[in-house]
FIGU-648265 format. One line per field, with one value per residue (C-alpha): residue number from 1; residue in three letters; x, y, z. Coordinates in pm, whole numbers, always signed. Layout:
BEGIN
seq <- (NUM; ...)
type <- (ALA; ...)
east <- (X; ...)
north <- (Y; ...)
up <- (Z; ...)
// end
This chain:
BEGIN
seq <- (1; 2; 3; 4; 5; 6; 7; 8; 9; 10; 11; 12; 13; 14; 15; 16; 17; 18; 19; 20; 21; 22; 23; 24; 25; 26; 27; 28; 29; 30; 31; 32; 33; 34; 35; 36; 37; 38; 39; 40; 41; 42; 43; 44; 45; 46; 47; 48; 49; 50; 51; 52; 53; 54; 55; 56; 57; 58; 59; 60; 61; 62; 63; 64; 65; 66; 67; 68; 69; 70; 71; 72; 73; 74; 75; 76; 77; 78; 79; 80; 81; 82; 83; 84; 85; 86; 87; 88; 89; 90; 91; 92; 93; 94; 95; 96; 97; 98; 99; 100; 101; 102; 103; 104; 105; 106; 107; 108; 109; 110; 111; 112; 113; 114; 115; 116; 117; 118; 119; 120; 121; 122; 123; 124; 125; 126; 127; 128; 129; 130; 131; 132; 133; 134; 135; 136; 137; 138; 139; 140; 141; 142; 143; 144; 145; 146; 147; 148; 149; 150; 151; 152; 153; 154; 155; 156; 157; 158; 159; 160; 161; 162; 163; 164; 165; 166; 167; 168; 169; 170; 171; 172; 173; 174; 175; 176; 177; 178; 179; 180; 181; 182; 183; 184; 185; 186; 187; 188; 189; 190; 191; 192; 193; 194; 195; 196; 197; 198; 199; 200; 201; 202; 203; 204; 205; 206; 207; 208; 209; 210; 211; 212; 213; 214; 215; 216; 217; 218; 219; 220; 221; 222; 223; 224; 225; 226; 227; 228; 229; 230; 231; 232; 233; 234; 235; 236; 237; 238; 239; 240; 241; 242; 243; 244; 245; 246; 247; 248; 249; 250; 251; 252; 253)
type <- (UNK; UNK; UNK; UNK; UNK; UNK; UNK; UNK; UNK; UNK; UNK; UNK; UNK; UNK; UNK; UNK; UNK; UNK; UNK; UNK; UNK; UNK; UNK; UNK; UNK; UNK; UNK; UNK; UNK; UNK; UNK; UNK; UNK; UNK; UNK; UNK; UNK; UNK; UNK; UNK; UNK; UNK; UNK; UNK; UNK; UNK; UNK; UNK; UNK; UNK; UNK; UNK; UNK; UNK; UNK; UNK; UNK; UNK; UNK; UNK; UNK; UNK; UNK; UNK; UNK; UNK; UNK; UNK; UNK; UNK; UNK; UNK; UNK; UNK; UNK; UNK; UNK; UNK; UNK; UNK; UNK; UNK; UNK; UNK; UNK; UNK; UNK; UNK; UNK; UNK; UNK; UNK; UNK; UNK; UNK; UNK; UNK; UNK; UNK; UNK; UNK; UNK; UNK; UNK; UNK; UNK; UNK; UNK; UNK; UNK; UNK; UNK; UNK; UNK; UNK; UNK; UNK; UNK; UNK; UNK; UNK; UNK; UNK; UNK; UNK; UNK; UNK; UNK; UNK; UNK; UNK; UNK; UNK; UNK; UNK; UNK; UNK; UNK; UNK; UNK; UNK; UNK; UNK; UNK; UNK; UNK; UNK; UNK; UNK; UNK; UNK; UNK; UNK; UNK; UNK; UNK; UNK; UNK; UNK; UNK; UNK; UNK; UNK; UNK; UNK; UNK; UNK; UNK; UNK; UNK; UNK; UNK; UNK; UNK; UNK; UNK; UNK; UNK; UNK; UNK; UNK; UNK; UNK; UNK; UNK; UNK; UNK; UNK; UNK; UNK; UNK; UNK; UNK; UNK; UNK; UNK; UNK; UNK; UNK; UNK; UNK; UNK; UNK; UNK; UNK; UNK; UNK; UNK; UNK; UNK; UNK; UNK; UNK; UNK; UNK; UNK; UNK; UNK; UNK; UNK; UNK; UNK; UNK; UNK; UNK; UNK; UNK; UNK; UNK; UNK; UNK; UNK; UNK; UNK; UNK; UNK; UNK; UNK; UNK; UNK; UNK; UNK; UNK; UNK; UNK; UNK; UNK; UNK; UNK; UNK; UNK; UNK; UNK)
east <- (-3599; -3357; -3399; -3194; -3223; -3132; -3142; -3170; -3117; -3329; -3190; -3050; -3320; -3629; -3845; -3883; -4270; -4198; -3943; -4231; -4462; -4245; -4106; -4420; -4649; -4366; -4084; -4325; -4538; -4208; -4090; -4414; -4520; -4283; -4189; -4020; -3899; -3974; -4160; -4259; -4143; -4152; -4092; -4039; -4091; -3904; -4036; -3745; -3397; -3075; -2719; -2419; -2424; -2519; -2126; -2005; -1952; -1988; -2110; -1877; -2053; -2282; -2672; -3013; -3196; -3559; -3656; -3547; -3671; -3692; -3676; -3805; -3685; -3737; -3385; -3041; -3121; -3420; -3286; -2975; -3211; -3439; -3140; -2974; -3313; -3348; -3662; -3435; -3124; -3288; -3593; -3589; -3190; -3185; -3484; -3320; -3111; -3468; -3513; -3190; -2852; -2677; -2350; -2474; -2703; -2647; -2765; -2727; -2835; -2944; -3136; -3409; -3414; -3688; -3648; -3882; -4080; -4258; -4632; -4625; -4930; -4977; -4810; -4982; -4816; -4444; -4140; -3757; -3510; -3163; -2839; -2589; -2217; -1997; -1671; -1388; -1227; -1589; -1640; -1946; -2071; -1970; -2161; -2468; -2465; -2382; -2670; -2918; -2811; -2814; -3182; -3268; -3104; -3320; -3641; -3576; -3397; -3593; -3994; -4074; -3932; -4302; -4450; -4223; -4437; -4222; -3858; -3616; -3264; -3149; -2797; -2546; -2514; -2122; -2125; -2335; -2122; -1952; -2271; -2367; -2106; -2406; -2689; -2434; -2241; -1846; -1779; -2085; -1989; -2176; -2355; -2374; -2706; -3044; -3298; -3659; -3856; -4243; -4439; -4842; -4816; -4585; -4702; -4525; -4230; -4037; -4009; -3746; -3499; -3531; -3474; -3175; -3019; -3053; -2801; -2562; -2536; -2482; -2269; -2073; -1878; -1582; -1641; -1993; -1946; -2040; -2132; -1983; -2240; -2078; -2126; -2462; -2784; -3196; -3474; -3855; -4094; -4385; -4418; -4580; -4620; -4575; -4600; -4687; -4684; -5040; -5040; -5147; -5470; -5417; -5619; -5971; -6023)
north <- (+15728; +15832; +15898; +16030; +15838; +16010; +15783; +16041; +16075; +16327; +16617; +16589; +16651; +16561; +16240; +16007; +16112; +16487; +16414; +16240; +16494; +16780; +16609; +16540; +16861; +17115; +16997; +16795; +17111; +17320; +17070; +17055; +17403; +17410; +17054; +17199; +16906; +16660; +16347; +16210; +16249; +15985; +15933; +15645; +15643; +15375; +15207; +14916; +14862; +14649; +14798; +14538; +14171; +13976; +13794; +14161; +14264; +14617; +14838; +14929; +15224; +15492; +15335; +15523; +15647; +15792; +15783; +15761; +16002; +15912; +16199; +16090; +16252; +16182; +16255; +16386; +16729; +16771; +16659; +16881; +17185; +17138; +17130; +17403; +17622; +17884; +17735; +17431; +17609; +17890; +17714; +17350; +17259; +17487; +17346; +17033; +17159; +17232; +16818; +16679; +16535; +16689; +16523; +16145; +16203; +15931; +16019; +15837; +15863; +15520; +15375; +15111; +14755; +14549; +14187; +13900; +13763; +13449; +13591; +13979; +14231; +14593; +14738; +14879; +14794; +14776; +14783; +14704; +14933; +14700; +14924; +14713; +14841; +14645; +14423; +14548; +14547; +14406; +14614; +14790; +14579; +14239; +14342; +14438; +14101; +13900; +14061; +13997; +13611; +13647; +13742; +13474; +13231; +13380; +13313; +12977; +12840; +13057; +12958; +13259; +13504; +13411; +13700; +13914; +14128; +14311; +14377; +14666; +14674; +15069; +15049; +15359; +15586; +15694; +15988; +16157; +16076; +16412; +16619; +16415; +16611; +16878; +16618; +16374; +16403; +16434; +16081; +15896; +15641; +15601; +15283; +15071; +14924; +14941; +14680; +14805; +14491; +14527; +14314; +14307; +14465; +14466; +14115; +13959; +14187; +13938; +13729; +13900; +13759; +13462; +13648; +13803; +13456; +13324; +13621; +13610; +13218; +13301; +13601; +13363; +13163; +13374; +13267; +13479; +13735; +14054; +14254; +14344; +14262; +14437; +14802; +14717; +14781; +14723; +14965; +14851; +15141; +15240; +15482; +15771; +15985; +16336; +16466; +16317; +16514; +16407; +16308; +16598; +16467; +16490; +16795; +16667; +16421)
up <- (-8313; -8108; -7720; -7405; -7067; -6757; -6417; -6127; -5767; -5555; -5407; -5023; -4782; -4982; -4977; -5241; -5228; -5216; -5544; -5754; -5664; -5774; -6110; -6221; -6130; -6155; -6328; -6586; -6625; -6712; -6967; -7102; -7147; -7443; -7574; -7895; -8107; -7841; -7939; -7627; -7248; -7007; -6623; -6469; -6102; -5919; -5609; -5541; -5694; -5648; -5739; -5833; -5747; -5457; -5516; -5407; -5028; -5098; -5359; -5651; -5765; -5640; -5527; -5523; -5827; -5769; -6145; -6482; -6723; -7114; -7369; -7747; -8091; -8405; -8513; -8357; -8501; -8330; -8010; -8042; -8139; -7839; -7599; -7720; -7727; -7497; -7274; -7182; -7098; -6927; -6740; -6787; -6739; -6410; -6248; -6232; -5909; -5738; -5704; -5802; -5684; -6026; -5944; -5993; -6248; -6505; -6897; -7214; -7561; -7740; -8024; -7944; -8041; -7996; -7848; -7890; -7607; -7511; -7446; -7569; -7463; -7423; -7123; -6829; -6486; -6420; -6580; -6496; -6611; -6630; -6644; -6801; -6793; -7068; -6954; -6966; -7303; -7475; -7809; -7855; -8111; -7937; -7619; -7783; -7980; -7697; -7495; -7746; -7719; -7365; -7367; -7631; -7386; -7087; -7260; -7370; -7002; -6767; -6754; -6510; -6813; -6968; -6744; -6981; -7191; -7361; -7375; -7566; -7496; -7532; -7733; -7649; -7927; -7837; -8052; -7851; -7536; -7548; -7474; -7163; -6962; -6935; -6802; -6631; -6301; -6373; -6208; -6344; -6595; -6934; -6961; -7250; -7246; -7048; -7086; -7051; -6943; -6915; -6671; -6622; -6276; -5940; -5847; -6164; -6179; -5970; -6264; -6362; -6108; -6294; -6601; -6456; -6300; -6673; -6800; -6513; -6615; -6954; -6905; -6659; -6969; -7052; -7417; -7386; -7122; -7192; -6905; -6526; -6271; -6017; -6179; -6300; -6147; -6207; -6122; -6053; -6177; -6253; -6621; -6621; -6952; -6901; -7248; -7589; -7932; -8126; -8477; -8700; -8927; -9288; -9443; -9532; -9277)
// end
């Protein structure tokens, strides 16, 4: 499984509510009318967020994100074929200008790595998307390994983290970064990792703060430092599935 994630900021003059209505009912319909090789298309509708770190006096990055799109594919060839198809090039892609400030769109291609949680459960409520920028000079393999150990540290040391029902680490696949120029703003950095953290509902999602503090404590040690908090951010969102390919039943069933 391979996927593309795109964090989007609405275009000027559009309210957040107008933006969400458009991406669900208009853009979602355009993308779903010819899904090609896409396995699943999910939108994450942002209802709160924090950018950078409380240790900083000013933002070190572009703020404001209204949604995160997740596009799932079985393999890289399916993803390439979908993005190269006429329907995507002439209808889906150009429609982005109707709702997105494309100059600050932020994309990445990644693979999913499931992380253990104390009390796993089927997700149905609220979700955190935690965008992590690797610390300067940190190799990708080291970044991924330390991030995984930081998660284990948070689960062991932050009691509130027991409210976490599922955690997925999206690990950047750098070989696809050259293709992101089509989907991302020219001055927007490529993030090395995005954590998806699932909670029961919007009332329990606040437990993420305790989890984040544990990550920050782990990251404060120079020997285990792996990310740059000032250039990282997190989004609180609700997840909406726009399209999902149905399994084809075997002949005779």
